[in-house]
N, C-alpha and C positions, 0 to 999 in steps of 0.2 A: 803632280806630286810623284814622288818615287814611293811605291808601297811594296813592303817586304814582308814575307812571312817565312820564318825558319823553323824547322823541327830539330831539336837536339835530343838524341837518345844517350842518356847518361848511365854510366856504370852504377849498379845498385848501391855500392858503398859511398857513392857520391851524391845520390838522389836528395838527401836531407841536407846537404851542404851546397848544392848547386846555387841557390840564390845568394849565399855568402860569397861563393867564388865569383859571381858575376856582379855583385853589388857596386863596386867602384866603377866598373865599365858602364853599368846601367845609369848610375847617377851622373857621371861625366857626359854620357851621350845625351841624356835629357837636358843638359845645360848648354848644348851646342846651338849656336845660331842656325836656324833652319830646320831643327828637329821638331816635328809635329807631335809624335808620340813614340814611346819605346816601352812596350808592355809584355811582361811574361805572363804565361799561363801554364798550368800543370795539367796534363791529360787526366781525364777522369777514368780512362780505360787502361792507362799504362802509367803507373807512378814513377817510371823512370824516363818519361818523355816530357820535355818542356817545349812549349811553342812561343816564339817571339814574334810579335806583330809590331812593326815599326814603319814610320813614314817620315819623309824629308821633303822639304821644298825642293824643286827640281835641281837647283844649283848647290844644294848643301850636302849630297851624299858623298861627293868626292872628297871634301874636307873631313868628313866622318871617317872614311876608309884610310886616309892618311894621317889621322891623329895618333898621338902617343898612347892614349888609352886603348884605341883599337888595336894597335900593335901589341900592347901588353896583354890584352884579352886573347888574341890569337895565339899567343905563346903559352898562356895558363890554362885555357879551356880544354885543349885536346887531352890532357892527362886524365880528364873525367869522362870522356866520351867513349862509347862503344864503337861508333862509326862516324864518318864524315857527315856533318849536318846536311839536311835537305832544305832547298830554298826555292822560293818563288820571288822574283824581283821584277817589278814592271812599272813603267811610267804610265800613270793613269790620268785621266782628265777629271780631277776632283781637287778640292781644296781642304777637305776634311770629311768627317762622318756626316751622312745624310740620315734622314728618317726613313724607316722601312715602309715602303708603300702598301705591302700586303697586310699590315697590322697597325692599328692605331690604339693608343691607350688614352682614355678620356682623362683629362687633367682636372 
């Protein structure tokens, strides 16, 4: 799978509107064939930082980057950002989330 984590530092005046700005992009991406997940989180330390964790089947990321909703998001999102997002994008040998080996919760 292709596993991606991206950090977005948002201008303070956009922080409360960030999820509205990215909603169409998020919903469209989640509907793409080969998308495994596309999940936003907000930092508990910095209310202006959002982290996107996403994953695609190996052959699906190319069509994501070439989609019309990706292109539209790349044009709309920069107005709300303080700086260029930081990203880690790696092909990993996994098909999804596994259980944490260091901790188990009785069911």
